C-alpha positions in Angstrom: 0.0 0.0 0.0 2.8 2.4 0.8 4.3 2.1 -2.7 1.0 2.6 -4.4 0.2 5.6 -2.2 3.6 7.2 -2.9 3.3 6.6 -6.6 -0.2 8.2 -6.6 1.2 11.3 -4.8 4.0 11.5 -7.3 1.5 11.4 -10.2 2.9 8.1 -11.5 -0.4 6.3 -11.6 -0.9 2.9 -10.1 2.3 1.2 -9.2 2.5 -1.7 -6.7 5.5 -3.1 -4.9 5.6 -6.2 -7.2 6.0 -4.1 -10.3 8.8 -2.1 -8.6 10.6 -5.3 -7.6 10.2 -6.7 -11.1 11.7 -3.6 -12.7 14.7 -3.6 -10.3 15.4 -7.3 -10.9 15.1 -6.9 -14.7 17.5 -4.0 -14.6 20.0 -5.9 -12.5 19.8 -9.0 -14.8 20.2 -6.9 -17.9 23.2 -5.1 -16.5 24.8 -8.4 -15.4 24.4 -9.9 -18.9 25.9 -6.8 -20.5 28.8 -6.8 -18.0 29.6 -10.4 -19.0 29.8 -9.5 -22.7 26.2 -9.9 -23.8 24.9 -7.5 -26.4 21.9 -5.3 -26.2 20.3 -7.4 -28.9 20.7 -10.6 -26.9 19.3 -8.9 -23.8 16.4 -7.6 -25.8 15.6 -11.1 -27.0 15.8 -12.3 -23.4 13.4 -9.6 -22.3 11.2 -9.9 -25.4 11.7 -6.3 -26.4 11.0 -5.2 -29.9 13.2 -2.1 -29.8 16.8 -1.6 -28.6 15.9 1.7 -26.9 13.5 -0.2 -24.6 16.3 -2.6 -23.7 18.8 0.1 -23.1 16.5 1.6 -20.5 17.1 -1.5 -18.3 20.9 -1.3 -18.4 23.4 0.8 -16.6 26.8 1.9 -17.7 29.7 0.5 -15.8 32.0 3.5 -15.4 35.0 1.4 -14.2 34.8 -0.9 -17.2 34.8 2.2 -19.4 37.9 3.5 -17.7 39.8 0.4 -18.7 38.9 1.0 -22.3 39.7 4.7 -22.3 42.9 5.7 -23.9 44.6 9.2 -24.0 44.2 11.1 -27.2 47.2 10.5 -29.4 49.7 13.4 -29.0 47.9 14.9 -26.0 49.9 15.6 -22.8 48.6 14.0 -19.7 
């Protein structure tokens, strides 16, 4: 009831705790698959999404993983 009441006060419509838990679990699973090398297309198939933009909403960028890929610009002083 608390989740539904808070959602109503925030103008989000009817949202119950189960839906909130499902969204969090889906986001965690999608992020884990992405971290292990899965593609957005594969995650989209797993979640039965039709559009990549829908799948992307469930994933989070791993900043530490990006730092390992980042390289200084050639010729730039550090």
